[in-house]
C-alpha positions as CSV (number, residue, x, y, z in Angstrom):
1,M,85.8,108.1,96.7
2,A,87.3,110.8,98.8
3,G,89.8,108.1,100.3
4,N,90.9,107.5,96.8
5,K,91.6,111.2,96.2
6,D,93.5,111.4,99.3
7,T,95.6,108.5,98.3
8,K,96.4,110.0,95.0
9,S,97.3,113.4,96.6
10,R,99.6,111.5,99.1
11,E,101.2,109.5,96.2
12,A,101.8,112.8,94.3
13,D,103.4,114.3,97.3
14,E,105.7,111.2,97.8
15,G,106.6,111.3,94.2
16,R,107.8,114.8,94.5
17,D,109.7,113.9,97.5
18,R,111.7,111.2,95.6
19,G,112.5,113.8,92.9
20,D,109.4,112.7,90.6
21,L,109.4,115.5,87.9
22,G,105.7,114.9,87.2
23,A,104.1,115.1,83.9
24,G,104.9,118.6,82.6
25,P,102.7,121.3,81.2
26,E,100.9,119.1,78.6
27,G,100.1,116.3,81.1
28,G,102.4,113.8,79.1
29,K,100.4,114.3,75.8
30,I,102.3,114.7,72.6
31,R,102.3,118.1,70.9
32,R,100.9,118.2,67.4
33,G,101.5,120.7,64.7
34,P,101.4,121.1,60.9
35,D,105.0,119.6,60.5
36,S,104.5,116.5,62.8
37,S,106.5,113.7,61.5
38,K,105.3,110.3,60.3
39,S,107.2,108.9,63.2
40,L,105.0,110.7,65.6
41,K,102.0,109.8,63.8
42,Y,102.8,106.0,64.0
43,S,104.1,106.2,67.6
44,Q,102.2,105.0,70.7
45,E,101.4,107.8,72.9
46,V,102.7,107.5,76.5
47,T,101.1,109.8,79.1
48,S,102.0,107.9,82.4
49,T,104.8,106.0,83.9
50,E,102.4,103.2,84.1
51,D,101.9,102.9,80.4
52,E,103.5,99.9,78.6
53,P,104.4,99.5,74.9
54,E,102.0,97.5,73.0
55,R,104.8,95.3,71.7
56,E,108.6,95.0,71.7
57,G,110.3,97.5,69.5
58,R,107.3,99.9,69.5
59,S,108.1,103.5,68.9
60,L,106.8,105.6,71.8
61,A,106.1,109.3,72.2
62,T,105.6,111.5,75.2
63,T,106.2,115.0,76.8
64,H,105.9,113.3,80.3
65,H,109.0,114.6,82.2
66,E,109.1,111.6,84.7
67,V,108.7,109.1,81.8
68,I,111.6,110.6,80.0
69,R,113.8,110.9,83.1
70,Q,113.0,107.2,84.1
71,W,113.7,105.9,80.6
72,A,117.1,107.8,80.3
73,E,118.2,106.6,83.8
74,E,117.3,103.0,83.0
75,C,119.6,103.3,79.9
76,N,122.3,105.1,82.2
77,G,121.7,108.3,80.4
78,V,122.1,111.8,81.8
79,P,120.7,115.2,80.4
80,A,123.0,117.1,78.4
81,T,123.5,119.8,75.9
82,V,125.9,120.2,72.9
83,E,128.7,122.6,73.7
84,G,128.9,125.6,71.3
85,T,125.3,125.4,70.1
86,G,123.9,127.7,72.8
87,H,123.7,131.4,72.7
88,G,123.8,133.6,75.8
89,D,122.1,132.0,78.6
90,H,120.1,129.7,76.4
91,L,120.9,126.0,76.1
92,G,121.9,124.7,72.7
93,V,121.0,121.3,71.2
94,L,119.5,118.9,73.8
95,R,120.9,115.3,74.1
96,I,121.0,112.6,76.6
97,D,124.6,111.3,77.2
98,F,124.7,107.5,77.5
99,G,128.5,107.7,78.4
100,G,129.9,107.6,74.9
101,K,133.1,109.5,74.0
102,D,131.4,112.7,72.9
103,D,133.6,115.5,74.3
104,K,131.1,118.0,73.1
105,L,128.3,117.1,75.5
106,R,127.9,119.1,78.7
107,H,125.9,117.6,81.6
108,I,123.0,119.7,82.9
109,S,120.2,119.2,85.3
110,W,116.9,117.7,84.5
111,E,115.2,120.9,85.5
112,E,117.3,122.9,82.8
113,W,116.7,120.1,80.3
114,F,113.0,120.1,80.8
115,H,112.7,123.9,80.9
116,T,114.3,124.0,77.3
117,F,112.4,120.9,76.2
118,D,109.0,122.6,77.1
119,S,109.9,126.1,76.0
120,R,110.8,124.6,72.6
121,K,107.5,122.6,72.6
122,L,109.3,119.4,71.8
123,N,108.1,115.8,71.7
124,F,110.2,112.9,72.8
125,I,110.1,109.8,70.6
126,Y,111.9,106.8,71.8
127,Q,112.1,103.1,72.1
128,E,112.3,100.9,75.2
129,Q,113.3,97.8,73.5
130,R,114.4,96.7,70.1
131,S,112.1,94.3,68.2
132,D,114.5,91.4,69.3
133,G,113.9,92.3,73.0
134,T,117.2,94.0,73.9
135,Q,117.3,97.3,75.5
136,S,117.2,100.4,73.2
137,N,118.6,103.9,73.8
138,F,117.1,105.3,70.6
139,F,115.5,108.6,71.1
140,R,114.8,111.8,69.0
141,L,113.4,115.2,69.9
142,E,110.9,116.7,67.6
143,N,109.1,120.2,67.2
144,P,105.8,119.6,65.4
145,N,105.7,123.2,64.3
146,R,109.0,123.4,62.6
147,E,110.1,121.9,59.3
148,D,113.7,121.5,60.4
149,A,112.8,119.6,63.6
């Protein structure tokens, strides 16, 4: 048993060395609140990079930083914010830029993106594949404690 714990600690250290962002403050668990959407209710919760969708086209939900980063990068996405929506030194609307022609997106670091994601207590609802099996870059951010999320 102790060897297993040492292996897990070593794997966690190696993950950090590779830039693994870890689970985040909720351990990847989705945040629930009075205004959680039906989309969140019917999504499969993902709390680890090892979790697999139950079926193609399944909506997934997580707060796990490394799951989100890996998904975005597999879709050639980079963390971004919408220019003109921030105030002071606070980031505005969070997005992931998949290389479209949106001139209003400004790329930011994953650390900045996740700091804002966590401070706003957001959930990440996404889809890995469409029901026809093709790759999907659908995602949406939701705050389960706000009606306008």
